[in-house]
C-alpha positions as CSV (number, residue, x, y, z in Angstrom):
1,M,-94.3,-131.7,36.1
2,E,-92.8,-129.8,39.0
3,F,-94.9,-126.6,38.5
4,D,-98.5,-125.8,37.6
5,L,-99.3,-123.3,34.9
6,S,-99.0,-120.4,37.4
7,G,-95.5,-121.4,38.4
8,K,-96.4,-122.9,41.7
9,P,-95.0,-126.3,42.8
10,A,-97.4,-129.0,41.4
11,S,-95.9,-132.3,42.5
12,S,-93.6,-133.9,45.0
13,I,-90.8,-134.5,42.5
14,T,-88.4,-132.4,44.6
15,K,-88.9,-134.7,47.6
16,T,-86.3,-137.5,47.4
17,D,-88.1,-139.8,49.7
18,E,-91.2,-140.0,47.4
19,I,-91.7,-141.8,44.1
20,A,-92.0,-139.3,41.2
21,Q,-95.5,-138.8,39.9
22,L,-94.8,-138.9,36.2
23,L,-96.8,-137.2,33.5
24,M,-96.7,-138.7,30.0
25,L,-97.2,-136.8,26.8
26,N,-98.0,-138.2,23.4
27,V,-98.5,-136.0,20.3
28,I,-99.8,-137.8,17.3
29,P,-99.9,-135.8,14.1
30,E,-102.6,-136.7,11.7
31,K,-103.3,-135.2,8.2
32,E,-106.2,-133.0,9.4
33,Q,-105.8,-133.0,13.2
34,M,-103.4,-133.5,16.0
35,I,-104.0,-135.8,18.9
36,V,-102.4,-134.7,22.2
37,L,-102.7,-137.1,25.1
38,F,-101.5,-136.3,28.6
39,S,-101.6,-139.3,30.9
40,W,-100.6,-140.3,34.4
41,L,-101.2,-143.2,36.8
42,K,-104.6,-143.3,38.5
43,E,-103.1,-143.0,41.9
44,H,-101.5,-139.7,40.9
45,E,-104.9,-138.2,39.8
46,E,-104.9,-135.8,42.7
47,T,-101.5,-134.4,41.7
48,Y,-102.6,-133.7,38.2
49,K,-106.2,-132.7,38.7
50,K,-105.5,-129.0,38.8
51,F,-103.2,-129.3,35.7
52,R,-106.0,-130.9,33.8
53,E,-108.4,-128.2,34.8
54,E,-105.9,-125.5,33.9
55,L,-105.1,-127.1,30.5
56,L,-108.8,-127.4,29.5
57,S,-109.4,-123.8,30.4
58,L,-106.7,-122.5,28.0
59,S,-107.5,-121.3,24.5
60,A,-106.3,-123.3,21.6
61,G,-103.4,-120.8,21.1
62,Q,-102.4,-121.1,24.7
63,Q,-102.5,-124.9,24.5
64,L,-100.2,-124.7,21.5
65,Q,-97.9,-122.4,23.4
66,L,-97.8,-124.8,26.3
67,L,-96.8,-127.7,23.9
68,N,-94.1,-125.6,22.3
69,N,-92.6,-125.0,25.7
70,I,-93.2,-128.4,27.3
71,I,-91.7,-130.5,24.6
72,P,-88.1,-129.1,24.7
73,T,-88.1,-128.7,28.5
74,Y,-89.7,-132.0,29.5
75,C,-89.6,-134.5,26.7
76,E,-86.5,-136.5,26.3
77,N,-87.9,-139.0,23.7
78,V,-88.9,-136.8,20.8
79,V,-88.8,-137.5,17.1
80,F,-89.1,-134.9,14.4
81,S,-89.2,-135.4,10.7
82,P,-85.8,-134.5,9.2
83,N,-87.8,-132.5,6.6
84,F,-89.2,-130.4,9.4
85,I,-85.9,-129.8,11.1
86,D,-84.2,-129.0,7.8
87,T,-86.4,-125.9,7.6
88,W,-84.9,-124.5,10.8
89,D,-82.0,-122.1,10.7
90,K,-79.0,-122.6,12.9
91,S,-80.2,-120.3,15.7
92,K,-83.5,-122.1,16.0
93,I,-81.7,-125.5,16.3
94,E,-79.3,-124.0,18.9
95,E,-82.2,-122.5,20.9
96,Y,-84.0,-125.9,21.0
97,E,-80.8,-127.6,22.1
98,R,-80.2,-124.9,24.8
99,K,-83.7,-125.4,26.2
100,F,-83.3,-129.2,26.2
101,H,-79.8,-129.2,27.7
102,S,-80.7,-126.7,30.4
103,T,-83.0,-129.3,31.9
104,L,-80.1,-131.8,32.0
105,R,-77.9,-129.4,33.9
106,N,-80.6,-128.0,36.1
107,P,-83.7,-130.1,36.7
108,F,-85.7,-127.0,37.6
109,P,-84.7,-124.3,35.1
110,P,-86.7,-121.1,35.0
111,E,-88.3,-122.1,31.7
112,K,-90.3,-124.7,33.5
113,R,-92.0,-122.0,35.7
114,N,-93.7,-120.3,32.8
115,L,-94.8,-122.8,30.2
116,L,-97.2,-120.3,28.6
117,A,-94.3,-117.8,27.7
118,K,-93.6,-117.0,24.1
119,S,-91.6,-119.9,22.6
120,F,-88.7,-119.6,20.3
121,A,-90.5,-121.7,17.7
122,N,-93.8,-123.2,16.7
123,L,-93.2,-127.0,16.6
124,F,-96.5,-127.4,14.8
125,E,-96.3,-124.7,12.1
126,D,-96.5,-127.2,9.2
127,M,-99.7,-128.6,10.7
128,E,-101.2,-125.2,11.0
129,K,-100.4,-124.3,7.4
130,D,-102.2,-127.4,6.2
131,S,-105.4,-126.7,8.1
């Protein structure tokens, strides 16, 4: 991640002479719960220490909002159930695609500076209905 949750630079990814300090995200849906795992290499702990503290201080609603923003702007390997995507109208699909593609054209789009902003969709709405 290039920015922390307050929009300030969080890593050295913009420095071309340094190795990127990658953050991995896995979201595993379960029947009655959702497992969210953020991970990074041990040698990058200092870079992501503040992010971890910020993440843990958020309410459940804010954490969900963060995920709704981080997935389309940062995650290029995403799989959704076709049954879930089929519930989306054309405008929601286009907005997801716009957010995803904006990061391909511009690696630092404005959406990445405010990951707690209201999202165009709740990517976990089916899970919330079931709980």
